[in-house]
C-alpha positions in Angstrom: -173.1 12.2 7.8 -173.2 15.2 10.2 -169.8 14.3 11.6 -168.3 14.2 8.1 -169.7 17.7 7.3 -168.2 19.1 10.6 -164.8 17.5 9.7 -164.8 19.0 6.2 -165.8 22.5 7.6 -162.9 22.3 10.0 -160.5 21.6 7.1 -161.7 24.6 5.2 -161.5 27.0 8.1 -158.1 26.0 9.4 -156.3 24.7 6.4 -154.7 22.1 8.7 -155.4 18.5 7.9 -155.2 17.5 11.6 -157.1 20.4 13.2 -160.3 18.3 13.5 -158.6 15.1 14.4 -160.0 14.5 17.9 -157.6 11.6 18.5 -154.4 13.7 17.8 -152.5 14.0 21.1 -150.7 17.2 20.0 -151.2 19.7 17.2 -149.3 18.7 14.1 -149.5 22.0 12.2 -146.2 23.8 12.5 -146.3 27.5 13.4 -146.0 29.9 10.5 -142.5 30.9 9.7 -141.1 34.3 10.8 -141.2 37.0 8.1 -138.0 37.5 6.1 -137.4 40.9 7.8 -138.3 41.9 11.3 -138.2 45.3 13.0 -138.5 46.3 16.6 -138.8 50.0 17.5 -138.3 50.7 21.2 -139.5 53.9 22.7 -137.2 55.3 25.4 -138.1 57.9 28.0 -134.9 59.8 28.5 -134.2 61.0 32.0 -137.3 59.2 33.3 -135.4 55.9 33.1 -133.8 57.2 36.3 -137.2 58.0 37.8 -139.6 55.3 36.7 -138.8 52.0 38.4 -141.0 50.1 36.0 -138.8 51.1 33.0 -135.2 50.9 34.0 -132.3 50.9 31.5 -132.1 47.1 31.9 -135.2 46.8 29.7 -133.2 48.3 26.8 -130.6 45.6 27.3 -133.2 42.9 27.6 -134.8 43.8 24.3 -131.5 43.6 22.5 -130.6 40.3 24.2 -133.9 38.8 23.2 -134.4 40.2 19.7 -130.8 39.6 18.7 -130.7 42.3 16.0 -128.4 42.5 13.0 -128.5 46.3 13.0 -129.2 48.8 15.8 -130.4 52.3 15.1 -130.0 55.1 17.7 -131.5 58.5 18.1 -128.2 60.4 17.8 -127.3 63.0 15.1 -124.8 61.8 12.5 -121.9 64.2 13.1 -121.9 63.9 16.9 -122.1 60.1 16.5 -119.1 60.1 14.2 -117.2 62.4 16.6 -118.1 60.2 19.5 -119.9 63.0 21.3 -123.1 61.3 22.4 -123.9 64.0 25.0 -125.7 65.5 22.0 -128.4 62.9 22.5 -130.3 61.5 25.5 -128.1 59.7 28.0 -129.6 56.2 27.3 -128.3 56.3 23.7 -124.7 56.0 25.1 -125.9 53.0 26.9 -127.5 51.4 23.8 -124.4 52.1 21.7 -122.2 50.5 24.4 -124.5 47.4 24.4 -124.4 47.1 20.6 -120.6 47.3 20.6 -120.3 44.6 23.2 -122.4 42.3 21.0 -120.5 43.3 17.8 -123.7 44.5 16.2 -123.6 47.2 13.5 -125.0 50.6 14.7 -126.2 53.7 12.9 -127.4 57.2 14.0 -130.8 58.3 12.8 -131.6 61.6 14.5 -131.6 65.1 12.9 -132.1 68.7 14.1 -130.4 72.0 14.0 -129.2 74.1 16.9 -131.3 77.0 15.5 -134.4 74.8 16.1 -133.9 74.9 19.9 -136.5 77.1 21.5 -138.0 78.0 18.1 -141.7 78.8 18.5 -144.3 76.8 16.7 -146.5 78.5 14.1 -149.7 79.9 15.6 -152.9 77.9 15.4 -155.0 78.8 12.4 -157.9 79.5 12.7 -157.3 81.2 16.1 -160.6 80.0 17.5 -159.4 76.4 17.4 -156.6 76.9 19.9 -158.4 74.9 22.6 -159.1 72.1 20.1 -155.4 71.9 19.1 -154.3 72.0 22.8 -156.6 69.2 23.7 -155.6 67.0 20.7 -151.9 67.4 21.2 -151.8 67.2 25.0 -150.0 63.8 24.9 -146.9 65.4 23.3 -146.5 67.8 26.2 -147.0 65.2 28.9 -144.1 64.0 31.0 -142.6 60.7 29.8 -143.4 59.0 33.1 -144.3 55.7 31.4 -143.8 52.0 32.1 -142.1 49.9 29.5 -145.5 48.5 28.4 -147.1 51.9 28.2 -144.2 53.5 26.3 -144.2 50.7 23.8 -147.9 49.9 23.5 -150.2 50.4 20.6 -152.5 52.8 22.5 -149.8 55.4 23.1 -148.4 55.0 19.5 -151.9 55.8 18.2 -152.4 58.8 20.4 -149.0 60.2 19.4 -149.7 59.7 15.7 -153.0 61.5 15.9 -151.5 64.3 18.0 -148.8 64.9 15.5 -151.3 64.9 12.7 -153.4 67.5 14.6 -150.4 69.8 15.1 -149.7 69.5 11.4 -153.2 70.5 10.5 -153.6 73.4 12.9 -150.1 74.9 12.7 -149.5 75.4 9.0 -147.8 72.1 8.6 -145.7 72.4 11.8 -142.5 72.7 9.7 -139.7 72.2 12.2 -140.9 68.9 13.7 -142.1 67.6 10.3 -138.7 68.3 8.8 -137.0 66.5 11.6 -139.2 63.4 11.2 -138.7 63.4 7.4 -134.9 63.4 7.9 -135.2 60.7 10.5 -137.1 58.5 8.1 -134.5 59.2 5.4 -131.7 58.2 7.7 -133.5 55.0 8.7 -134.2 53.9 5.1 -130.6 54.8 4.1 -129.1 52.8 7.0 -131.3 49.7 6.2 -130.3 49.9 2.5 -126.6 50.5 3.1 -126.5 47.4 5.3 -128.2 45.3 2.7 -131.6 45.3 4.5 -130.5 42.9 7.3 -133.0 40.4 8.7 -133.5 42.1 12.1 -133.4 45.9 12.8 -133.8 47.2 16.3 -134.3 51.0 16.7 -134.1 52.9 20.0 -135.8 56.3 19.7 -137.7 58.8 21.9 -141.1 57.4 22.7 -142.8 60.1 20.7 -140.7 59.1 17.6 -141.9 55.5 17.6 -144.7 56.0 14.9 -142.2 57.9 12.6 -139.6 55.2 12.6 -142.0 52.3 12.7 -143.7 53.6 9.6 -140.6 53.9 7.4 -139.3 50.5 8.4 -142.7 49.0 7.4 -142.4 51.0 4.2 -139.1 49.4 3.2 -140.3 45.9 3.8 -140.0 45.1 7.5 -142.7 43.5 9.6 -143.0 45.2 13.0 -143.0 43.4 16.3 -144.2 45.0 19.6 -141.5 45.2 22.2 -143.7 44.0 25.0 -144.8 40.9 23.0 -141.1 40.1 22.1 -140.1 40.1 25.8 -143.3 38.2 26.8 -142.5 35.4 24.4 -139.0 34.9 25.8 -137.8 33.2 28.9 -134.7 35.4 29.0 -134.6 38.3 31.5 -131.9 40.6 32.7 -131.8 41.8 36.3 -131.7 45.5 36.8 -128.6 46.8 38.4 -125.6 49.1 38.2 -124.2 49.5 34.7 -120.5 48.8 34.0 -117.8 51.2 35.3 -116.7 51.8 31.7 -120.1 53.2 30.8 -120.3 55.4 33.9 -116.9 56.8 32.8 -118.3 57.6 29.4 -121.2 59.5 30.9 -118.8 61.4 33.2 -116.8 62.6 30.2 -119.9 63.5 28.3 -121.2 65.5 31.2 -118.0 67.6 31.3 -118.2 68.3 27.6 -121.9 69.3 28.0 -120.9 71.7 30.8 -118.3 73.2 28.5 -120.8 73.5 25.7 -123.2 75.3 28.0 -120.5 77.7 29.1 -119.7 78.6 25.5 -123.3 78.9 24.3 -124.6 82.4 23.6 -128.2 81.7 22.7 -130.4 81.1 25.9 -132.1 78.1 24.4 -128.8 76.4 23.5 -127.4 77.2 26.9 -130.4 75.7 28.6 -130.2 72.6 26.3 -126.6 71.8 27.3 -127.1 72.7 30.9 -130.0 70.2 31.0 -127.9 67.5 29.2 -125.1 67.9 31.7 -127.4 67.6 34.7 -129.0 64.4 33.5 -125.6 62.9 32.8 -124.4 63.9 36.2 -127.3 62.1 37.8 -126.7 59.1 35.6 -123.1 59.0 36.9 -124.2 59.4 40.5 -126.8 56.7 40.3 -124.7 54.5 38.0 -127.6 54.3 35.7 -129.9 52.9 38.3 -133.2 53.9 39.7 -134.7 55.9 41.3 -134.6 59.7 41.8 -137.3 62.3 41.9 -138.0 64.6 39.0 -136.9 67.5 41.1 -133.4 66.1 41.1 -132.9 67.4 37.6 -133.8 71.0 38.5 -130.8 73.4 38.5 -129.4 74.2 41.9 -130.1 77.9 42.9 
């Protein structure tokens, strides 16, 4: 009698007719099917891919190889992407675009900002007596992106970034410049998904602090998010870190020269600094052939 009740309870709890069958050699319940649409948002760490040995560029290639996306989204502005001038973005976006092209995967740009936004000050904290509170709550957004692959793509950091952005929004009169950029990014993400017929798998590569923004809109248009670390953990595939192809190094070299030219032509100090920094990172990427590792001081301008 008691054994029968236990068996019945097991059926109710599991919904699997063989879950309580003690004589079954192997589980007979098949795993649940994958959702119709899957999204993977990978947070990148910019120049720190050349510094942090635990998050080399090879991890970006590995996520694409394992996830096998139908559409790749990259943090590049639309016009520079169309003009093939990816020095406008962080150097790893050139790498990701190259990978997608090699695999024949569709790729779309999703970043947005204006040159006039460079160096623009944030609105003051209001009320002024909460400056220390705002500083403490948004500290993660000012921290160096020295992160491992697992840290950059983990739930804990995503939560901290989301809360920090919310704090800046509350304390700084809506924090309009970053908020406008995130809104445009979400529009570009949704538009790309719809124009491509909402493909089954979308893989986005964005700055680590933009992960919550992109993840939220993909969820909103019907995708189920996967965690990058879990996707790689579940796979037996792995790519060894090493030098990137000569073709890609040549692309970085051309981009670094254009960035130097843009810096020379810039009149606004913030814009000049932006292009000078872009050029330096690209030059280091060329010198190291996309490999690791250098110190952070390597990126400082020479006196």
